VOPAGU-2260 file (C-alpha; in pm, 1 decimal, decimal comma):
REM VOPAGU-2260
SITE   aa  ch    i         X         Y         Z
SITE  UNK   A    0    -901,2     751,2    3645,1
SITE  UNK   A    1   -1125,7     462,2    3745,2
SITE  UNK   A    2   -1005,5     104,7    3783,9
SITE  UNK   A    3   -1193,9       3,6    3469,0
SITE  UNK   A    4   -1037,8     281,3    3263,2
SITE  UNK   A    5    -690,5     196,1    3394,4
SITE  UNK   A    6    -741,4    -170,6    3308,7
SITE  UNK   A    7    -854,4     -76,3    2959,1
SITE  UNK   A    8    -547,9     144,0    2908,0
SITE  UNK   A    9    -318,2    -131,4    3030,7
SITE  UNK   A   10    -493,9    -375,7    2801,2
SITE  UNK   A   11    -441,7    -155,6    2498,1
SITE  UNK   A   12     -74,8    -104,4    2578,6
SITE  UNK   A   13       9,9    -424,7    2760,7
SITE  UNK   A   14     -96,8    -687,4    2509,5
SITE  UNK   A   15      86,8    -531,9    2212,4
SITE  UNK   A   16     393,1    -490,4    2432,3
SITE  UNK   A   17     374,5    -856,1    2535,2
SITE  UNK   A   18     352,7    -951,1    2168,0
SITE  UNK   A   19     660,8    -746,9    2078,7
SITE  UNK   A   20     857,5    -884,1    2373,2
SITE  UNK   A   21     761,4   -1237,2    2268,4
SITE  UNK   A   22     897,0   -1172,5    1917,9
SITE  UNK   A   23    1225,0   -1041,5    2061,6
SITE  UNK   A   24    1259,1   -1347,3    2289,4
SITE  UNK   A   25    1196,5   -1586,3    1999,2
SITE  UNK   A   26    1441,4   -1388,8    1785,7
SITE  UNK   A   27    1706,3   -1411,1    2060,1
SITE  UNK   A   28    1653,8   -1786,9    2086,0
SITE  UNK   A   29    1686,2   -1833,2    1709,3
SITE  UNK   A   30    2001,5   -1617,5    1700,5
SITE  UNK   A   31    2152,3   -1838,9    1968,3
SITE  UNK   A   32    2084,4   -2154,1    1767,7
SITE  UNK   A   33    2159,6   -2047,0    1408,1
SITE  UNK   A   34    2500,4   -1896,7    1323,0
SITE  UNK   A   35    2480,8   -1579,9    1117,1
SITE  UNK   A   36    2152,7   -1455,6    1263,6
SITE  UNK   A   37    2227,4   -1135,7    1459,9
SITE  UNK   A   38    2082,8   -1084,1    1805,9
SITE  UNK   A   39    1825,9    -810,1    1870,7
SITE  UNK   A   40    2086,2    -609,9    2061,5
SITE  UNK   A   41    2341,5    -625,0    1779,3
SITE  UNK   A   42    2073,4    -525,2    1529,7
SITE  UNK   A   43    1971,8    -232,6    1749,5
SITE  UNK   A   44    2331,9    -108,9    1759,3
SITE  UNK   A   45    2354,2    -137,8    1380,0
SITE  UNK   A   46    2027,6      56,8    1345,4
SITE  UNK   A   47    2161,4     336,3    1565,9
SITE  UNK   A   48    2469,4     368,7    1345,0
SITE  UNK   A   49    2256,6     350,1    1029,8
SITE  UNK   A   50    2022,8     628,2    1138,9
SITE  UNK   A   51    2299,1     859,2    1258,8
SITE  UNK   A   52    2317,3     991,3     900,7
SITE  UNK   A   53    2020,1     861,8     701,1
SITE  UNK   A   54    2052,2    1120,6     422,2
SITE  UNK   A   55    2415,7    1097,4     314,5
SITE  UNK   A   56    2516,1    1081,2     -53,6
SITE  UNK   A   57    2835,5     912,9    -173,6
SITE  UNK   A   58    2724,4     853,2    -531,2
SITE  UNK   A   59    2416,0     775,4    -739,0
SITE  UNK   A   60    2366,5     430,3    -586,9
SITE  UNK   A   61    2530,5     486,8    -248,1
SITE  UNK   A   62    2284,8     694,3     -45,7
SITE  UNK   A   63    2145,6     683,6     306,0
SITE  UNK   A   64    1848,5     478,2     415,6
SITE  UNK   A   65    1632,7     789,6     430,0
SITE  UNK   A   66    1682,2     860,0      59,5
SITE  UNK   A   67    1604,8     497,7     -24,1
SITE  UNK   A   68    1275,2     508,0     165,0
SITE  UNK   A   69    1181,1     840,1       3,4
SITE  UNK   A   70    1263,5     702,2    -342,9
SITE  UNK   A   71    1033,4     404,8    -283,0
SITE  UNK   A   72     756,2     627,5    -149,9
SITE  UNK   A   73     787,5     854,8    -452,3
SITE  UNK   A   74     747,6     562,5    -694,4
SITE  UNK   A   75     452,0     432,6    -496,6
SITE  UNK   A   76     296,6     779,4    -491,1
SITE  UNK   A   77     328,4     829,2    -867,8
SITE  UNK   A   78     206,9     481,6    -963,6
SITE  UNK   A   79     -71,4     487,0    -707,4
SITE  UNK   A   80    -178,8     837,6    -809,0
SITE  UNK   A   81    -201,0     740,7   -1175,1
SITE  UNK   A   82    -398,8     430,7   -1081,4
SITE  UNK   A   83    -643,2     643,2    -880,1
SITE  UNK   A   84    -688,0     887,5   -1169,6
SITE  UNK   A   85    -779,7     599,2   -1399,9
SITE  UNK   A   86    -928,3     339,2   -1166,9
SITE  UNK   A   87   -1179,1     543,6    -967,2
SITE  UNK   A   88   -1351,9     704,0   -1269,9
SITE  UNK   A   89   -1346,2     367,0   -1446,8
SITE  UNK   A   90   -1511,0     209,8   -1142,4
SITE  UNK   A   91   -1788,6     469,1   -1152,1
SITE  UNK   A   92   -1853,8     402,4   -1521,8
SITE  UNK   A   93   -1844,8      24,0   -1478,8
SITE  UNK   A   94   -2077,7      31,7   -1181,7
SITE  UNK   A   95   -2316,6     284,8   -1335,8
SITE  UNK   A   96   -2377,8     122,4   -1672,4
SITE  UNK   A   97   -2471,9    -246,4   -1693,8
SITE  UNK   A   98   -2343,3    -303,1   -2051,0
SITE  UNK   A   99   -2001,6    -164,2   -1957,2
SITE  UNK   A  100   -2001,9    -380,4   -1643,4
SITE  UNK   A  101   -2071,9    -693,1   -1848,6
SITE  UNK   A  102   -1793,0    -608,3   -2094,4
SITE  UNK   A  103   -1542,1    -526,9   -1819,8
SITE  UNK   A  104   -1613,3    -829,3   -1598,5
SITE  UNK   A  105   -1419,6   -1090,5   -1803,5
SITE  UNK   A  106   -1128,7    -852,6   -1861,1
SITE  UNK   A  107   -1095,4    -779,4   -1488,7
SITE  UNK   A  108   -1135,3   -1147,9   -1400,3
SITE  UNK   A  109    -857,2   -1234,2   -1646,1
SITE  UNK   A  110    -604,6    -965,6   -1555,4
SITE  UNK   A  111    -659,3    -912,4   -1183,0
SITE  UNK   A  112    -503,2   -1244,3   -1068,1
SITE  UNK   A  113    -183,1   -1182,2   -1267,6
SITE  UNK   A  114     114,7   -1120,7   -1041,0
SITE  UNK   A  115     221,4    -755,5   -1055,8
SITE  UNK   A  116     581,5    -860,8   -1117,0
SITE  UNK   A  117     469,2   -1043,8   -1430,1
SITE  UNK   A  118     396,1    -698,3   -1575,9
SITE  UNK   A  119     747,1    -569,0   -1501,3
SITE  UNK   A  120     917,7    -713,4   -1814,5
SITE  UNK   A  121     643,5    -558,9   -2027,1
SITE  UNK   A  122     709,1    -226,2   -1856,8
SITE  UNK   A  123    1080,7    -256,0   -1934,2
SITE  UNK   A  124     993,6    -330,6   -2295,6
SITE  UNK   A  125     755,8     -35,4   -2322,4
SITE  UNK   A  126     955,6     229,7   -2136,3
SITE  UNK   A  127    1315,0     110,8   -2189,6
SITE  UNK   A  128    1407,9     219,0   -1835,1
SITE  UNK   A  129    1382,9      74,1   -1484,6
SITE  UNK   A  130    1223,0     375,7   -1314,5
SITE  UNK   A  131     905,3     399,6   -1527,9
SITE  UNK   A  132     885,2      19,0   -1538,7
SITE  UNK   A  133     866,5       6,4   -1158,5
SITE  UNK   A  134     599,1     278,6   -1160,1
SITE  UNK   A  135     411,4      79,7   -1426,0
SITE  UNK   A  136     413,4    -226,5   -1198,2
SITE  UNK   A  137     273,0     -15,0    -914,9
SITE  UNK   A  138       6,0     127,6   -1144,0
SITE  UNK   A  139    -111,6    -208,2   -1270,7
SITE  UNK   A  140    -129,7    -367,2    -924,8
SITE  UNK   A  141    -301,3     -65,8    -765,6
SITE  UNK   A  142    -576,1     -13,1   -1018,4
SITE  UNK   A  143    -780,6    -330,0    -965,4
SITE  UNK   A  144    -890,7    -282,8    -602,1
SITE  UNK   A  145   -1000,7      73,3    -680,8
SITE  UNK   A  146   -1196,0     -29,6    -990,7
SITE  UNK   A  147   -1363,9    -324,9    -821,1
SITE  UNK   A  148   -1455,1    -151,1    -494,9
SITE  UNK   A  149   -1577,7     164,8    -667,9
SITE  UNK   A  150   -1787,7     -31,0    -915,3
SITE  UNK   A  151   -1931,1    -244,7    -634,3
SITE  UNK   A  152   -2018,1      68,8    -437,6
SITE  UNK   A  153   -2196,5     225,5    -735,5
SITE  UNK   A  154   -2389,8     -95,3    -798,8
SITE  UNK   A  155   -2503,9     -98,4    -433,6
SITE  UNK   A  156   -2651,7     252,8    -439,6
SITE  UNK   A  157   -3022,5     209,5    -349,7
SITE  UNK   A  158   -3240,9     214,1    -657,9
SITE  UNK   A  159   -3483,3     446,8    -477,2
SITE  UNK   A  160   -3219,7     720,6    -486,9
SITE  UNK   A  161   -3176,6     683,7    -861,4
SITE  UNK   A  162   -3550,3     665,2    -918,6
SITE  UNK   A  163   -3596,8     993,9    -734,7
SITE  UNK   A  164   -3321,6    1143,7    -950,1
SITE  UNK   A  165   -3511,1    1038,1   -1263,1
SITE  UNK   A  166   -3837,0    1183,4   -1130,0
SITE  UNK   A  167   -3660,7    1513,1   -1056,6
SITE  UNK   A  168   -3495,2    1495,7   -1399,4
SITE  UNK   A  169   -3149,1    1547,8   -1249,3
SITE  UNK   A  170   -2857,2    1567,8   -1487,6
SITE  UNK   A  171   -2595,1    1293,0   -1485,3
SITE  UNK   A  172   -2348,4    1537,7   -1329,9
SITE  UNK   A  173   -2592,7    1614,8   -1048,8
SITE  UNK   A  174   -2657,1    1244,3    -991,3
SITE  UNK   A  175   -2283,6    1189,5    -968,4
SITE  UNK   A  176   -2209,2    1471,4    -724,4
SITE  UNK   A  177   -2522,9    1451,9    -508,2
SITE  UNK   A  178   -2598,0    1079,3    -496,6
SITE  UNK   A  179   -2319,1     855,9    -623,2
SITE  UNK   A  180   -2010,3    1019,6    -471,1
SITE  UNK   A  181   -2147,2    1049,7    -114,3
SITE  UNK   A  182   -2284,0     694,5    -125,1
SITE  UNK   A  183   -1978,4     535,3    -283,6
SITE  UNK   A  184   -1705,4     723,7     -94,2
SITE  UNK   A  185   -1656,0     454,7     176,0
SITE  UNK   A  186   -1612,7     190,4     -94,9
SITE  UNK   A  187   -1365,8     411,5    -279,0
SITE  UNK   A  188   -1160,3     461,2      35,8
SITE  UNK   A  189   -1160,2      86,8     100,9
SITE  UNK   A  190   -1024,7      31,9    -249,2
SITE  UNK   A  191    -763,5     301,7    -195,6
SITE  UNK   A  192    -653,9     140,7     129,3
SITE  UNK   A  193    -619,4    -201,7     -33,7
SITE  UNK   A  194    -433,4     -51,2    -327,3
SITE  UNK   A  195    -173,7     135,9    -123,7
SITE  UNK   A  196     -94,1    -176,4      77,1
SITE  UNK   A  197     -48,1    -379,1    -240,5
SITE  UNK   A  198     160,0    -103,4    -398,1
SITE  UNK   A  199     398,9     -92,1    -103,1
SITE  UNK   A  200     439,5    -471,0    -118,9
SITE  UNK   A  201     512,4    -467,1    -490,2
SITE  UNK   A  202     761,0    -179,8    -496,5
SITE  UNK   A  203    1003,8    -368,3    -272,1
SITE  UNK   A  204    1011,0    -667,4    -506,2
SITE  UNK   A  205    1020,9    -447,8    -818,0
SITE  UNK   A  206    1320,1    -252,7    -687,3
SITE  UNK   A  207    1505,7    -576,8    -619,2
SITE  UNK   A  208    1478,4    -653,9    -990,2
SITE  UNK   A  209    1528,5    -306,6   -1137,7
SITE  UNK   A  210    1806,0    -173,6    -911,3
SITE  UNK   A  211    1888,4     193,0    -852,0
SITE  UNK   A  212    1776,3     349,6    -526,3
SITE  UNK   A  213    1490,6     236,8    -305,8
SITE  UNK   A  214    1435,8      26,0       1,9
SITE  UNK   A  215    1396,8    -291,2    -207,0
SITE  UNK   A  216    1725,5    -236,6    -389,0
SITE  UNK   A  217    1895,9    -147,0     -62,0
SITE  UNK   A  218    1772,1    -468,3      99,9
SITE  UNK   A  219    1895,7    -679,2    -190,6
SITE  UNK   A  220    2229,0    -497,9    -195,0
SITE  UNK   A  221    2275,0    -569,7     175,7
SITE  UNK   A  222    2201,3    -936,7     107,7
SITE  UNK   A  223    2475,2    -937,5    -156,8
SITE  UNK   A  224    2703,8    -790,3     109,9
SITE  UNK   A  225    2583,0   -1058,0     357,7
SITE  UNK   A  226    2486,7    -783,5     603,6
SITE  UNK   A  227    2204,5    -964,7     783,3
SITE  UNK   A  228    2164,7    -689,5    1042,7
SITE  UNK   A  229    2073,6    -438,6     773,3
SITE  UNK   A  230    1838,2    -690,3     611,0
SITE  UNK   A  231    1644,1    -720,9     935,7
SITE  UNK   A  232    1642,9    -341,4     974,6
SITE  UNK   A  233    1505,2    -309,3     619,1
SITE  UNK   A  234    1227,6    -557,3     700,0
SITE  UNK   A  235    1131,1    -355,8    1008,1
SITE  UNK   A  236    1135,8     -28,5     811,6
SITE  UNK   A  237     917,8    -176,7     536,3
SITE  UNK   A  238     671,7    -300,0     797,0
SITE  UNK   A  239     661,3      33,1     981,4
SITE  UNK   A  240     608,2     238,5     665,2
SITE  UNK   A  241     334,5       1,9     548,1
SITE  UNK   A  242     168,2      19,2     888,5
SITE  UNK   A  243     174,9     401,3     886,0
SITE  UNK   A  244      30,3     417,7     534,6
SITE  UNK   A  245    -249,9     179,5     629,3
SITE  UNK   A  246    -321,2     365,2     954,4
SITE  UNK   A  247    -344,6     699,0     771,4
SITE  UNK   A  248    -590,0     564,1     515,5
SITE  UNK   A  249    -790,0     381,1     782,9
SITE  UNK   A  250    -828,7     708,2     972,9
SITE  UNK   A  251    -941,8     875,4     650,8
SITE  UNK   A  252   -1193,7     597,2     585,6
SITE  UNK   A  253   -1334,0     630,9     937,9
SITE  UNK   A  254   -1366,0    1003,4     886,5
SITE  UNK   A  255   -1610,9     940,9     602,7
SITE  UNK   A  256   -1786,1     639,7     754,6
SITE  UNK   A  257   -2098,6     854,4     803,3
SITE  UNK   A  258   -2165,6     819,7     432,0
SITE  UNK   A  259   -2275,0     459,9     488,4
SITE  UNK   A  260   -2550,7     558,0     725,3
């Protein structure tokens, strides 16, 4: 290994490590000044105990942290999947046909800025249960980035490609599979990546309001128990899961980056 390669490796590992150490030092200083804030060491000990049995069950609402994370991921997966089934095809239609785009533009501009949690009471009214209401909130917050990015990608397809398709008298299905999908795929994946990040943010807040199982409910329950160590652990878990979801989708987007060339 050359000196340059070694320096590059140290740079990739060293700077993030310095950042994490800095956070721990600041955390330690704050814990020393503010009563009730646990130290990093005490939180680490609590995390070790917590993860000794992450999948225990002592009742419907008393389950291990592992089950809570899986419950949140399941809700995100269902709501996000439904949003993809609706949002991506809708984005293709909106981007492909100018009249539809003009009709959809004011609707999207009106509804997109609405906070996802503002839709939660409507979900409770419609579905009469907390579980589908939380999935509804995920659906409604996930759909907009996929619609907008997909439609933008379709609108950016070079007109020369579509003109050639007309000259060759290609069917709409052939235009979709041979021209639009390969050209628009990077935009679709960008929308998917934005949507999954938003969905993971929203599910935590939705579960705080709806209760049951889930990392958001668990965090709020630990606050009611004044267990600050577990609150900090929940924050770290939420951040790690979100980071892993984003990294997985970023790797997928890079895999198909050739479509932009």
